[in-house]
All heavy atoms as an XYZ file, in Angstrom:
857
protein
N       3.443    -12.098    -26.196
C       2.167    -12.703    -25.702
C       1.253    -11.519    -25.237
O       1.819    -10.585    -24.774
C       2.500    -13.589    -24.575
O       1.954    -13.420    -23.369
N       0.046    -11.777    -25.533
C      -0.978    -10.790    -25.150
C      -1.282    -10.779    -23.675
O      -1.387    -11.832    -23.058
C      -2.211    -11.018    -25.849
C      -3.354     -9.999    -25.660
C      -4.568    -10.255    -26.473
O      -4.487    -10.439    -27.741
O      -5.649    -10.174    -25.957
N      -1.407     -9.597    -23.002
C      -1.806     -9.578    -21.661
C      -3.084     -8.593    -21.524
O      -3.133     -7.609    -22.020
C      -0.664     -8.706    -20.868
C      -0.996     -8.542    -19.370
C       0.666     -9.605    -20.920
N      -4.013     -9.235    -20.784
C      -5.288     -8.485    -20.436
C      -5.192     -7.926    -18.994
O      -4.805     -8.589    -18.142
C      -6.478     -9.422    -20.527
C      -6.772     -9.902    -21.960
O      -6.453     -9.172    -22.889
O      -7.102    -11.177    -22.107
N      -5.588     -6.727    -18.812
C      -5.482     -6.116    -17.556
C      -6.747     -5.372    -17.235
O      -7.299     -4.748    -18.031
C      -4.230     -5.004    -17.554
C      -4.114     -4.344    -16.211
C      -2.911     -3.428    -16.299
O      -2.129     -3.407    -17.181
O      -2.856     -2.619    -15.338
N      -7.137     -5.449    -15.928
C      -8.131     -4.822    -15.408
C      -7.744     -4.176    -14.095
O      -7.137     -4.840    -13.247
C      -9.489     -5.690    -15.063
C     -10.506     -5.067    -14.471
S     -11.923     -6.126    -13.980
C     -11.153     -7.120    -12.794
N      -8.138     -2.841    -13.815
C      -7.757     -2.227    -12.646
C      -8.960     -1.397    -12.160
O      -9.505     -0.627    -12.883
C      -6.579     -1.289    -12.768
C      -6.196     -0.546    -11.527
O      -6.657      0.587    -11.331
N      -5.392     -1.148    -10.794
N      -9.334     -1.643    -10.876
C     -10.485     -0.881    -10.284
C      -9.754     -0.130     -8.988
O      -9.144     -0.727     -8.298
C     -11.578     -1.739     -9.869
C     -12.213     -2.600    -10.770
C     -13.076     -3.670    -10.176
C     -13.009     -1.742    -11.804
N     -10.066      1.217     -8.887
C      -9.553      1.992     -7.789
C     -10.681      2.846     -7.326
O     -11.344      3.577     -8.177
C      -8.368      2.719     -8.298
C      -7.790      3.609     -7.161
N      -6.838      3.142     -6.435
C      -8.092      4.905     -6.728
C      -6.508      4.061     -5.484
N      -7.168      5.046     -5.723
N     -10.933      2.943     -6.067
C     -11.818      3.817     -5.379
C     -11.207      4.438     -4.258
O     -10.408      3.933     -3.568
C     -13.133      3.110     -4.962
C     -13.943      2.568     -6.203
C     -12.913      2.009     -3.904
N     -11.569      5.750     -3.979
C     -11.011      6.388     -2.886
C     -12.047      7.445     -2.452
O     -12.752      8.065     -3.272
C      -9.665      7.102     -3.331
N     -11.897      7.821     -1.168
C     -12.782      8.853     -0.614
C     -12.098      9.511      0.632
O     -11.393      8.849      1.278
C     -14.179      8.210     -0.258
O     -14.999      9.306      0.158
C     -14.105      7.354      0.850
N     -12.480     10.790      0.835
C     -12.091     11.423      2.026
C     -13.397     11.682      2.939
O     -14.419     12.014      2.369
C     -11.582     12.827      1.674
C     -10.112     13.027      1.861
O      -9.473     12.160      2.527
N      -9.557     13.919      1.166
N     -13.224     11.350      4.217
C     -14.338     11.530      5.105
C     -13.878     12.272      6.386
O     -13.333     11.581      7.296
C     -14.983     10.159      5.421
C     -15.654      9.487      4.288
S     -16.523      8.083      4.766
C     -15.339      7.088      5.660
N     -13.772     13.554      6.267
C     -13.271     14.354      7.441
C     -11.759     14.087      7.566
O     -11.056     14.414      6.502
N     -11.267     13.498      8.515
C      -9.813     13.328      8.798
C      -9.283     12.055      8.359
O      -8.170     11.779      8.393
C      -9.581     13.395     10.296
C      -9.780     14.762     10.932
C      -9.455     14.691     12.405
C      -9.498     16.150     13.047
N      -8.991     16.068     14.424
N     -10.199     11.145      7.632
C      -9.730      9.905      7.199
C      -9.842      9.883      5.714
O     -10.738     10.341      5.087
C     -10.480      8.762      7.860
C      -9.809      7.381      7.572
C     -11.938      8.739      7.412
C     -10.266      6.247      8.454
N      -8.825      9.296      5.181
C      -8.739      9.010      3.736
C      -8.749      7.457      3.527
O      -7.961      6.782      4.168
C      -7.525      9.545      2.991
C      -7.249      9.169      1.610
C      -8.041      9.806      0.550
C      -6.362      8.195      1.255
C      -7.791      9.449     -0.692
C      -6.210      7.911     -0.002
C      -6.938      8.372     -1.011
N      -9.711      6.884      2.727
C      -9.780      5.553      2.519
C      -9.643      5.141      1.021
O     -10.226      5.974      0.099
C     -11.239      5.041      2.850
C     -11.525      5.233      4.363
C     -13.021      4.871      4.602
C     -10.586      4.307      5.269
N      -8.941      4.145      0.693
C      -8.761      3.804     -0.713
C      -8.713      2.228     -0.896
O      -8.233      1.514      0.055
C      -7.463      4.355     -1.291
N      -9.190      1.773     -2.056
C      -9.063      0.325     -2.224
C      -8.750      0.171     -3.731
O      -9.255      1.006     -4.606
C     -10.397     -0.355     -1.812
N      -8.046     -0.864     -4.040
C      -7.668     -1.092     -5.479
C      -7.535     -2.607     -5.755
O      -7.097     -3.402     -4.887
C      -6.203     -0.451     -5.762
C      -5.872     -0.544     -7.170
C      -4.679      0.334     -7.521
O      -3.740      0.321     -6.695
O      -4.630      0.944     -8.604
N      -7.973     -2.947     -6.849
C      -7.954     -4.361     -7.276
C      -7.426     -4.445     -8.733
O      -7.855     -3.695     -9.517
C      -9.367     -5.075     -7.261
C      -9.311     -6.419     -7.823
C      -8.778     -7.483     -7.119
C      -9.823     -6.699     -9.128
C      -8.847     -8.760     -7.649
C      -9.808     -7.916     -9.649
C      -9.368     -8.993     -8.881
O      -9.347    -10.376     -9.429
N      -6.494     -5.312     -8.992
C      -5.943     -5.408    -10.366
C      -5.818     -6.859    -10.626
O      -5.511     -7.704     -9.846
C      -4.481     -4.814    -10.344
O      -4.480     -3.476     -9.950
C      -3.844     -5.008    -11.763
N      -6.277     -7.123    -11.914
C      -6.141     -8.524    -12.422
C      -5.373     -8.471    -13.774
O      -5.734     -7.780    -14.723
C      -7.413     -9.148    -12.654
C      -7.433    -10.518    -13.154
C      -8.913    -11.068    -13.232
O      -9.665    -10.628    -13.991
N      -9.193    -12.153    -12.610
N      -4.306     -9.345    -13.947
C      -3.542     -9.492    -15.029
C      -3.674    -10.935    -15.588
O      -3.544    -11.803    -14.820
C      -1.982     -9.043    -14.878
C      -1.733     -7.743    -14.479
C      -0.225     -7.658    -14.022
C      -2.062     -6.634    -15.500
N      -3.964    -11.105    -16.920
C      -4.110    -12.384    -17.422
C      -3.255    -12.525    -18.722
O      -3.306    -11.587    -19.625
C      -5.568    -12.746    -17.711
C      -6.469    -12.717    -16.507
S      -8.097    -12.893    -16.850
C      -8.496    -11.309    -17.499
N      -2.470    -13.537    -18.843
C      -1.792    -13.893    -20.071
C      -1.796    -15.503    -20.336
O      -2.531    -16.101    -19.557
C      -0.407    -13.259    -20.128
C       0.566    -13.895    -19.044
O       0.278    -14.988    -18.656
N       1.550    -13.185    -18.767
N      -1.028    -15.869    -21.289
C      -1.131    -17.265    -21.593
C      -0.509    -18.238    -20.537
O      -0.889    -19.440    -20.525
C      -0.314    -17.561    -22.978
C      -0.937    -16.789    -24.098
O      -2.262    -16.466    -23.997
O      -0.214    -16.474    -25.140
N       0.354    -17.720    -19.717
C       1.082    -18.592    -18.856
C       0.747    -18.420    -17.330
O       0.835    -19.331    -16.644
C       2.573    -18.349    -18.941
O       2.877    -16.973    -18.654
C       3.200    -18.759    -20.271
N       0.098    -17.343    -17.014
C      -0.167    -17.133    -15.510
C      -1.201    -15.995    -15.401
O      -1.259    -15.024    -16.309
C       1.038    -16.830    -14.800
N      -1.911    -16.057    -14.322
C      -2.917    -14.891    -14.011
C      -2.354    -14.277    -12.670
O      -1.825    -15.122    -11.792
C      -4.321    -15.517    -13.863
C      -4.923    -15.969    -15.106
O      -4.377    -15.595    -16.181
O      -5.897    -16.758    -14.976
N      -2.534    -13.087    -12.552
C      -2.116    -12.400    -11.397
C      -3.295    -11.537    -10.798
O      -3.894    -10.839    -11.578
C      -0.914    -11.447    -11.566
C      -0.479    -10.765    -10.331
C       0.783    -10.049    -10.571
N       1.867    -11.053    -10.683
C       3.105    -10.775    -10.801
N       3.494     -9.498    -10.865
N       3.972    -11.731    -10.933
N      -3.579    -11.664     -9.485
C      -4.562    -10.890     -8.912
C      -3.993    -10.156     -7.788
O      -3.144    -10.751     -6.926
C      -5.724    -11.728     -8.269
C      -6.629    -12.524     -9.362
O      -6.954    -11.766    -10.314
O      -6.798    -13.679     -9.285
N      -4.240     -8.870     -7.585
C      -3.580     -8.073     -6.527
C      -4.635     -7.141     -5.877
O      -5.562     -6.703     -6.618
C      -2.485     -7.333     -7.093
N      -4.497     -6.827     -4.625
C      -5.449     -5.893     -4.040
C      -4.642     -5.028     -3.099
O      -3.612     -5.445     -2.607
C      -6.702     -6.431     -3.460
C      -6.360     -7.212     -2.056
C      -6.379     -6.386     -0.894
C      -6.105     -8.508     -2.016
C      -6.060     -6.989      0.327
C      -5.907     -9.140     -0.855
C      -5.814     -8.369      0.338
O      -5.639     -8.982      1.560
N      -5.226     -3.857     -2.786
C      -4.518     -2.917     -1.719
C      -5.657     -2.244     -1.032
O      -6.773     -1.743     -1.698
C      -3.674     -1.968     -2.475
C      -2.931     -0.970     -1.470
S      -3.831      0.532     -0.919
C      -4.388      1.248     -2.518
N      -5.606     -2.180      0.274
C      -6.636     -1.373      1.061
C      -5.695     -0.325      1.923
O      -4.738     -0.706      2.450
C      -7.429     -2.250      2.045
C      -8.177     -3.396      1.489
C      -8.648     -4.340      2.493
C      -9.195     -2.920      0.600
N      -6.187      0.828      1.901
C      -5.504      1.941      2.636
C      -6.408      2.735      3.499
O      -7.478      3.233      2.951
C      -4.775      2.823      1.565
C      -4.155      4.123      2.075
C      -2.910      3.797      2.994
C      -3.763      5.036      1.032
N      -5.944      3.020      4.694
C      -6.655      3.909      5.602
C      -5.694      4.978      6.081
O      -4.573      4.577      6.682
C      -7.356      3.303      6.732
N      -5.798      6.239      5.925
C      -4.888      7.284      6.324
C      -5.712      8.260      7.266
O      -6.626      8.906      6.822
C      -4.249      7.961      5.212
C      -3.149      8.935      5.519
O      -3.198      9.526      6.717
O      -2.122      9.018      4.778
N      -5.305      8.400      8.483
C      -6.002      9.258      9.474
C      -5.113     10.342     10.007
O      -4.075     10.120     10.322
C      -6.428      8.353     10.571
C      -7.436      9.076     11.551
C      -8.797      9.500     11.213
C      -7.016      9.571     12.763
C      -9.558     10.096     12.065
C      -7.648     10.312     13.624
C      -8.997     10.639     13.292
O      -9.804     11.298     14.131
N      -5.621     11.552      9.995
C      -4.944     12.711     10.555
C      -5.482     12.898     11.944
O      -6.685     13.312     12.073
C      -5.108     14.000      9.766
C      -4.380     13.883      8.332
O      -3.316     13.201      8.375
O      -4.941     14.344      7.400
N      -4.650     12.740     13.010
C      -5.103     12.887     14.397
C      -5.265     14.370     14.691
O      -6.072     14.869     15.419
C      -4.093     12.252     15.402
C      -3.964     10.791     15.105
C      -2.920     10.243     14.518
C      -4.960      9.893     15.579
C      -2.738      8.902     14.370
C      -4.882      8.601     15.354
C      -3.729      8.089     14.770
N      -4.364     15.159     14.121
C      -4.408     16.718     14.321
C      -3.596     17.273     13.103
O      -3.296     16.579     12.155
C      -3.833     17.093     15.623
C      -2.444     16.628     15.994
O      -1.574     16.634     15.104
N      -2.330     16.153     17.172
N      -3.229     18.600     13.169
C      -2.440     19.186     12.151
C      -1.033     18.674     12.033
O      -0.383     18.903     10.983
C      -2.426     20.753     12.412
C      -3.782     21.334     12.058
O      -4.604     20.688     11.496
O      -3.951     22.422     12.518
N      -0.519     18.028     13.013
C       0.948     17.588     13.009
C       1.129     16.121     12.862
O       2.005     15.666     12.115
C       1.594     18.025     14.339
C       1.712     19.448     14.506
C       2.862     20.035     13.561
C       3.086     21.466     13.789
N       4.013     22.003     12.832
N       0.142     15.309     13.477
C       0.348     13.800     13.456
C      -0.699     13.125     12.667
O      -1.920     13.570     12.550
C       0.212     13.316     15.008
C       1.388     13.680     15.784
C       1.430     14.659     16.615
C       2.568     12.970     15.838
N       2.631     14.675     17.243
C       3.403     13.667     16.771
C       3.152     11.900     15.212
C       4.662     13.274     17.100
C       4.414     11.485     15.536
C       5.244     12.190     16.434
N      -0.299     11.987     12.028
C      -1.206     11.108     11.301
C      -0.678      9.799     11.170
O       0.506      9.484     11.696
N      -1.410      8.805     10.648
C      -0.845      7.493     10.581
C      -1.577      6.800      9.417
O      -2.817      7.112      9.066
C      -1.107      6.607     11.720
N      -1.036      5.877      8.715
C      -1.602      5.201      7.664
C      -1.489      3.688      7.777
O      -0.468      3.237      8.412
C      -0.964      5.465      6.284
N      -2.444      2.897      7.503
C      -2.420      1.464      7.443
C      -2.711      0.922      6.082
O      -3.703      1.256      5.469
C      -3.441      0.898      8.481
C      -3.581     -0.608      8.413
C      -2.285     -1.300      9.029
C      -4.819     -0.982      9.331
N      -1.782      0.152      5.453
C      -1.935     -0.322      4.176
C      -1.762     -1.790      4.219
O      -0.825     -2.348      4.776
C      -0.908      0.309      3.250
C      -0.984     -0.092      1.795
C      -0.030      0.560      0.893
N       1.296      0.352      1.222
C       2.200      1.222      1.600
N       1.972      2.542      1.678
N       3.423      0.962      1.938
N      -2.705     -2.466      3.526
C      -2.681     -3.926      3.394
C      -2.750     -4.283      1.922
O      -3.549     -3.719      1.156
C      -3.885     -4.648      4.106
C      -3.828     -4.269      5.594
C      -3.824     -6.156      3.918
C      -5.134     -4.660      6.338
N      -1.774     -5.035      1.445
C      -1.757     -5.444     -0.012
C      -1.353     -6.957     -0.133
O      -0.669     -7.530      0.723
C      -0.812     -4.526     -0.732
O       0.562     -4.689     -0.149
N      -1.892     -7.513     -1.215
C      -1.542     -8.989     -1.469
C      -1.580     -9.011     -3.024
O      -2.299     -8.402     -3.832
C      -2.697     -9.855     -0.964
C      -2.419    -11.224     -1.150
C      -3.409    -12.173     -0.542
O      -4.495    -11.704     -0.153
N      -3.085    -13.387     -0.341
N      -0.632     -9.983     -3.517
C      -0.457    -10.269     -4.868
C      -0.311    -11.695     -5.015
O       0.473    -12.443     -4.379
C       0.955     -9.603     -5.248
C       1.176     -9.778     -6.768
O       0.587    -10.624     -7.412
N       2.079     -8.966     -7.265
N      -1.248    -12.269     -5.770
C      -1.356    -13.812     -5.933
C      -1.078    -14.120     -7.462
O      -1.737    -13.475     -8.278
C      -2.688    -14.456     -5.547
C      -2.861    -14.588     -4.164
C      -4.147    -15.287     -3.757
O      -4.838    -15.816     -4.798
O      -4.514    -15.434     -2.639
N      -0.292    -15.073     -7.748
C       0.002    -15.337     -9.134
C      -0.297    -16.919     -9.299
O       0.375    -17.662     -8.612
C       1.337    -15.045     -9.570
C       1.650    -15.269    -10.962
C       2.987    -14.690    -11.472
O       3.387    -13.741    -10.866
N       3.511    -15.146    -12.582
N      -1.147    -17.255    -10.130
C      -1.427    -18.747    -10.479
C      -0.423    -19.180    -11.492
O       0.152    -18.384    -12.269
C      -2.817    -18.926    -11.000
O      -2.988    -18.158    -12.216
C      -3.932    -18.522    -10.058
N      -0.015    -20.352    -11.421
C       1.041    -20.907    -12.289
C       2.369    -20.841    -11.670
O       3.234    -21.460    -12.261
N       2.481    -20.118    -10.573
C       3.755    -20.098     -9.918
C       3.533    -19.945     -8.355
O       2.435    -19.996     -8.034
C       4.597    -18.803    -10.239
O       3.942    -17.707     -9.849
C       4.837    -18.629    -11.766
N       4.524    -19.967     -7.652
C       4.410    -19.816     -6.250
C       4.628    -18.332     -5.829
O       5.356    -18.048     -4.903
C       5.396    -20.706     -5.396
C       4.925    -22.102     -5.485
O       3.817    -22.407     -5.725
N       5.989    -23.031     -5.549
N       4.082    -17.496     -6.656
C       4.352    -15.941     -6.467
C       3.436    -15.239     -5.531
O       3.047    -14.090     -5.855
N       3.132    -15.786     -4.435
C       2.227    -15.041     -3.448
C       3.060    -14.104     -2.602
O       4.109    -14.385     -2.084
C       1.563    -16.050     -2.525
C       0.501    -16.991     -3.183
O       0.126    -16.533     -4.376
O       0.080    -17.877     -2.679
N       2.600    -12.973     -2.387
C       3.123    -11.800     -1.715
C       2.100    -11.086     -0.883
O       1.074    -10.685     -1.409
C       3.846    -10.831     -2.727
C       4.543     -9.642     -2.154
C       5.836     -9.776     -1.807
C       3.893     -8.472     -2.018
C       6.580     -8.717     -1.283
C       4.582     -7.429     -1.510
C       5.866     -7.594     -1.158
O       6.554     -6.391     -0.686
N       2.399    -10.840      0.369
C       1.446    -10.061      1.324
C       2.351     -9.150      2.106
O       3.383     -9.354      2.491
C       0.811    -11.063      2.258
C      -0.077    -12.075      1.690
C      -0.740    -13.047      2.733
O      -0.447    -12.862      3.845
O      -1.356    -13.925      2.196
N       1.735     -7.903      2.174
C       2.455     -6.831      2.977
C       1.375     -6.064      3.852
O       0.338     -5.650      3.311
C       3.168     -6.054      1.906
C       3.989     -4.848      2.487
C       4.762     -4.169      1.373
C       5.825     -3.241      1.990
N       6.531     -2.568      0.872
N       1.780     -5.826      5.123
C       1.017     -5.078      5.970
C       1.962     -3.888      6.408
O       2.880     -4.085      6.934
C       0.435     -5.805      7.164
C      -0.287     -4.788      8.181
C      -0.426     -6.945      6.655
N       1.517     -2.692      6.271
C       2.412     -1.507      6.590
C       1.712     -0.585      7.482
O       0.504     -0.220      7.319
C       2.744     -0.765      5.296
O       3.440     -1.602      4.391
C       3.647      0.436      5.542
N       2.444     -0.091      8.483
C       1.943      0.852      9.456
C       3.005      2.079      9.268
O       4.155      1.890      9.405
C       1.904      0.415     10.906
C       1.431      1.341     11.980
C       0.045      1.885     11.624
C       1.526      0.686     13.288
N       2.368      3.156      9.045
C       3.171      4.309      8.719
C       2.794      5.577      9.548
O       1.990      6.381      9.001
C       3.306      4.636      7.276
N       3.251      5.896     10.691
C       2.941      7.172     11.439
C       3.636      8.331     10.632
O       4.801      8.113     10.060
C       3.472      7.016     12.812
C       4.434      5.912     12.808
C       4.020      4.987     11.613
N       3.150      9.436     10.660
C       3.755     10.569      9.992
C       3.606     11.775     10.834
O       2.641     12.079     11.658
C       3.216     10.849      8.635
C       1.730     11.052      8.733
O       1.269     12.180      9.005
N       0.943     10.147      8.144
N       4.532     12.787     10.645
C       4.632     14.142     11.395
C       4.978     15.173     10.527
O       5.906     15.009      9.571
C       5.728     13.979     12.526
C       5.812     15.233     13.358
C       4.830     15.479     14.336
C       6.741     16.248     13.151
C       4.815     16.639     15.099
C       6.879     17.225     13.927
C       5.935     17.479     14.868
O       5.932     18.701     15.588
N       4.267     16.358     10.592
C       4.483     17.493      9.737
C       5.251     18.568     10.547
O       4.713     19.062     11.657
C       3.187     18.158      9.328
O       2.409     17.240      8.466
N       6.461     18.872     10.140
C       7.229     19.890     10.722
C       6.652     21.339     10.426
O       6.547     22.209     11.272
C       8.675     19.799     10.338
C       9.347     18.587     10.809
C       9.731     17.590      9.894
C       9.670     18.329     12.116
C      10.413     16.442     10.364
C      10.304     17.181     12.537
C      10.651     16.186     11.692
N       6.345     21.420      9.165
C       5.730     22.589      8.615
C       4.646     22.294      7.563
O       4.449     21.004      7.438
C       6.822     23.534      7.885
O       7.247     22.879      6.627
C       8.051     23.867      8.719
N       4.055     23.173      6.975
C       3.103     22.915      5.919
C       3.748     22.121      4.697
O       3.097     21.467      3.988
C       2.372     24.148      5.391
C       1.383     24.781      6.420
O       1.031     23.993      7.443
O       1.071     25.870      6.223
N       4.952     22.376      4.625
C       5.648     21.710      3.421
C       6.587     20.565      3.819
O       6.889     19.766      2.875
C       6.551     22.809      2.642
O       5.748     23.871      2.223
N       7.078     20.506      4.941
C       8.127     19.466      5.375
C       7.545     18.516      6.395
O       6.938     18.858      7.445
C       9.341     20.202      5.957
C      10.510     19.225      6.329
C      11.091     18.716      5.041
C      11.549     20.177      7.039
N       7.704     17.190      6.052
C       7.159     16.245      6.928
C       8.160     14.908      6.937
O       9.095     14.905      6.169
N       7.851     14.063      7.875
C       8.613     12.797      7.942
C       7.574     11.646      8.119
O       6.594     11.812      8.784
C       9.527     12.839      8.989
C       8.957     12.850     10.412
C      10.562     11.588      8.944
N       7.862     10.461      7.478
C       7.089      9.266      7.542
C       8.039      8.148      8.068
O       9.135      7.933      7.501
C       6.455      8.849      6.228
C       5.538      9.998      5.712
C       5.743      7.617      6.398
C       5.107      9.821      4.191
N       7.580      7.490      9.185
C       8.286      6.316      9.660
C       7.416      5.132      9.241
O       6.278      5.027      9.660
C       8.490      6.391     11.298
C       9.123      7.576     11.692
C       9.090      7.627     13.266
C      10.539      7.667     11.230
N       8.033      4.108      8.512
C       7.200      3.038      7.945
C       7.814      1.741      8.346
O       8.975      1.452      8.373
C       7.308      3.202      6.469
C       6.261      2.322      5.715
C       6.292      2.698      4.196
O       5.775      3.794      3.840
O       6.744      1.751      3.527
N       6.755      0.944      8.883
C       7.161     -0.494      9.182
C       6.227     -1.374      8.361
O       5.131     -1.246      8.261
C       6.964     -0.705     10.762
C       6.910     -2.314     10.952
C       8.103     -2.968     10.963
C       5.727     -2.950     11.227
C       8.040     -4.323     11.190
C       5.718     -4.273     11.436
C       6.871     -5.003     11.461
O       6.801     -6.335     11.623
N       6.830     -2.417      7.765
C       6.090     -3.392      6.979
C       6.371     -4.862      7.398
O       7.608     -5.168      7.516
C       6.341     -3.278      5.545
O       5.897     -1.898      5.049
N       5.390     -5.671      7.569
C       5.552     -7.070      7.688
C       5.223     -7.650      6.410
O       4.143     -7.529      5.896
C       4.524     -7.530      8.763
C       4.534     -9.071      8.954
O       5.738     -9.631      8.970
O       3.456     -9.683      9.161
N       6.253     -8.469      5.773
C       6.205     -8.866      4.444
C       6.239    -10.461      4.485
O       7.131    -10.989      5.144
C       7.225     -8.347      3.654
C       7.168     -8.895      2.178
C       7.234     -6.815      3.453
N       5.341    -11.079      3.729
C       5.458    -12.483      3.533
C       5.531    -12.744      1.996
O       4.612    -12.319      1.263
C       4.117    -13.230      3.996
O       4.024    -12.894      5.527
C       4.260    -14.638      3.858
N       6.643    -13.233      1.534
C       6.946    -13.441      0.124
C       7.308    -14.839     -0.018
O       8.257    -15.449      0.385
C       8.128    -12.562     -0.229
C       8.340    -12.607     -1.762
O       7.592    -13.160     -2.495
O       9.279    -11.850     -2.209
N       6.323    -15.670     -0.713
C       6.470    -17.106     -0.942
C       6.770    -17.860      0.429
O       7.702    -18.613      0.582
C       7.635    -17.418     -1.817
C       7.235    -17.076     -3.238
O       6.032    -17.201     -3.632
N       8.192    -16.469     -3.945
N       5.978    -17.481      1.513
C       6.095    -18.055      2.835
C       7.367    -17.718      3.564
O       7.650    -18.389      4.576
C       5.953    -19.613      2.700
C       4.490    -19.950      2.212
O       3.592    -19.356      2.650
N       4.394    -20.925      1.350
N       8.065    -16.610      3.222
C       9.313    -16.200      3.865
C       8.790    -14.911      4.497
O       8.531    -13.906      3.831
C      10.455    -16.059      2.894
C      11.594    -15.445      3.705
C      10.826    -17.369      2.402
N       8.908    -14.760      5.881
C       8.532    -13.537      6.606
C       9.775    -12.614      6.689
O      10.760    -13.053      7.047
C       8.015    -13.823      7.964
C       6.579    -14.502      7.800
O       5.817    -14.136      6.871
O       6.221    -15.287      8.759
N       9.493    -11.352      6.442
C      10.622    -10.380      6.668
C       9.977     -9.113      7.232
O       8.769     -8.836      7.107
C      11.369     -9.935      5.424
O      10.476     -9.517      4.337
C      12.075    -11.194      4.821
N      10.826     -8.270      7.858
C      10.374     -6.937      8.335
C      11.015     -5.903      7.509
O      12.266     -5.963      7.255
C      10.691     -6.724      9.767
C       9.936     -7.729     10.651
O       8.692     -8.004     10.344
O      10.524     -8.171     11.627
N      10.455     -4.836      7.049
C      11.026     -3.740      6.374
C      10.753     -2.436      7.191
O       9.728     -2.267      7.702
C      10.384     -3.537      5.063
C      10.582     -4.795      4.028
C       9.926     -4.456      2.737
O       9.155     -3.636      2.498
O      10.150     -5.434      1.819
N      11.783     -1.560      7.150
C      11.641     -0.336      7.849
C      12.154      0.727      6.857
O      13.060      0.564      6.078
C      12.621     -0.308      9.043
C      12.305     -1.332     10.003
C      12.948     -2.541     10.031
C      11.378     -1.129     11.061
C      12.673     -3.600     10.993
C      11.132     -2.089     12.046
C      11.859     -3.301     11.919
O      11.596     -4.279     12.812
N      11.429      1.980      6.910
C      11.799      3.033      6.114
C      11.600      4.320      6.808
O      10.699      4.502      7.688
C      11.041      3.080      4.806
N      12.419      5.314      6.554
C      12.279      6.717      7.091
C      12.194      7.516      5.725
O      13.173      7.556      4.926
C      13.358      7.193      7.894
C      13.134      8.662      8.349
C      13.480      6.208      9.141
N      11.146      8.409      5.637
C      10.905      9.109      4.466
C      10.813     10.669      4.784
O       9.927     10.899      5.654
C       9.668      8.735      3.657
C       9.720      7.225      3.284
C       8.404      6.662      2.734
O       7.596      7.470      2.193
O       8.135      5.594      2.952
N      11.480     11.492      4.220
C      11.435     12.956      4.463
C      10.648     13.337      3.207
O      11.014     13.122      2.001
C      12.680     13.562      4.385
C      12.843     15.040      4.850
C      12.233     15.094      6.406
C      14.268     15.558      4.903
N       9.483     14.084      3.478
C       8.711     14.559      2.385
C       8.733     16.126      2.296
O       8.709     16.826      3.253
C       7.237     14.082      2.566
O       6.666     14.697      3.792
C       7.144     12.604      2.522
N       8.739     16.645      1.099
C       8.670     18.062      0.851
C       7.633     18.324     -0.252
O       7.756     17.786     -1.337
C       9.985     18.631      0.497
C      10.041     20.100      0.243
C       9.904     20.967      1.414
C      10.020     20.631     -1.031
C       9.798     22.350      1.153
C       9.903     22.089     -1.228
C       9.922     22.917     -0.131
O       9.838     24.163     -0.266
N       6.644     19.164     -0.019
C       5.610     19.480     -0.912
C       5.623     20.958     -1.228
O       6.056     21.747     -0.431
C       4.204     19.076     -0.495
O       4.000     19.765      0.838
C       4.050     17.528     -0.211
N       5.287     21.293     -2.516
C       5.289     22.628     -2.972
C       4.180     22.944     -3.856
O       3.586     22.043     -4.366
C       6.641     23.064     -3.482
C       7.182     22.235     -4.558
C       6.893     22.496     -5.943
C       7.779     21.065     -4.238
C       7.457     21.667     -6.881
C       8.288     20.240     -5.265
C       8.135     20.489     -6.575
């Protein structure tokens, strides 16, 4: 079956804050899916920062609704090594769950 897809993404840096937004639409013969994501990432100083991400996915033709709100503070040990602590509140088909993650990041 043929799938039509549209994706729009915008992002900008304004000093210590990074903002992004994305919208995606998928259409085929049996169902349509619309999804969006909003992101704000702020650096408080050279060591500490935090991100807030909100995303939603709606699918017509099914009960495939999914929403997620994530708060993720981060800390930089060095210029290359950091850690992200992530908490997400997820609603998937009217079922609420909490997700936790710890991410060690290394950039080079």
